[in-house]
N, C-alpha and C positions, 0 to 999 in steps of 0.2 A: 185394704179397702180405702185407705187414705189416698192412695195413688189414683184410684178411680175418680173421686170427686175433683182432684186437681185437674185431671184430663178433661172432665166434663166442664169444668170452670173455663179451661183454656179454650175449649171449643165454643162455649157460650160467649166468651169474650170476642171471638172472631165472627160472631153472628152480627149482621147489620140490617137495619130496616131501610131499604132504598126504594126508590121510585125509578125502575129501570126504563120504562118507556115514556116517562114524563107525562102521563096521562092520568095520574092519580091512582094508579094500581100499585100499591105498596106491597112489597114482598120481603120476607125475611131470607137473607142470603148469606152464605159463608163468605167471608172476606177474601179467602184464597181463590175462590171461584170468580169473585167480582173483580179482583185486580186487573187480569188481562182485558176485561171488557171495559174497565175505566181507562187503561192505557190506550186502547184502540179509540175510544170516545175522545180522549185528550188529543190524540194525534189528528183525528177527524176535525175536531173544533180548531186546532191550531191551523190546519190547512184552510178551513173556512175563514178564519180570521186573517190569514195572509191574503187570501183572494179579496176579502172585504177591504183590507187596507190598500191593496193595489187599485181597486176600483175607486176607492175614496181619494187616493192620490191623483188619479186621472181627473176625477171630478173637480178636485181643488185646483189643479193645474188649468183646467179649462175655465173655471170661474175666475181665476187669477188673471189669465190672459185677457178675458173679457173686461175685468175690472182695470187692467192696465190701459186697454184701448179707451175705455171710458175716461180715465183720469187724464190721459194724453189729450183727448178731445177737449175736455173741460179747461185744461191748463192752456192749451194752444188758444182756445176762444178768449180766455182771460187776457193772455199776453197781446193778442191782436186788439182787444178792446183797449188795453193800455195805450197802444200805439196808433189808435184809430185816428186821432187828430193829426198826428204826424203823417200818417198815410194819405189822409185827405189833402193835407197841405202840399205834399210832393205830388199828388195827382194834379192838383190845381196849377202848381208851378210848371209841371210838364205840359198841361194844356196851354198855359200862357206862352211857354217857350215855342210849342208847336205853332201857335197862332203868330208869333213874332216871325218865325222862319217862313211861314206862308206869306205874310205881308211882304217880307223882304223879297221873296221869290217873284211875287207879282210885280213889286215896284221895279226890280232889276230887269224883269222881262219887258216891262213897258219902256223903261229907259233904253234898253238894247234896241227894242223895235224902233223907238224914235231916232236913235242915233243911226241905226241902219237905214232908215228912210232919209234922214239928212244927208248921209254919205252917197245914197243912191241918187238923190236929187242933184248933188253937186257933180257926180260923174255923168249924169245925163245932160247937164248944162255944159260941161266941158265938151262932151261929144258933139253937142249941137253946134258948137262955135268952131 
């Protein structure tokens, strides 16, 4: 008789109260029956976790690439603002240089035209004599 209570106690120890469907329906189940179901559930949850991690990695990568673009834009704008006076000064110098070149072109053109007219007049006077 002592062997029977030991067996009953062992069976009672294997009994567990579990929520199989996760809907609040608690059931008393033998642990030996529950172990394969728990193993399947663990595999299923690990697969879902792996998929969620992959999706999260893609989302983080997308957010990171957007953040990188924003950081680059902000830093470039900051660097340009640091050099803005220098850029304006170089634009002004280029405008002055271009104006000087244009003035020289016009002056040289008039000088060349005047010299050509003078030589033409000398040639005409020589031909007339």
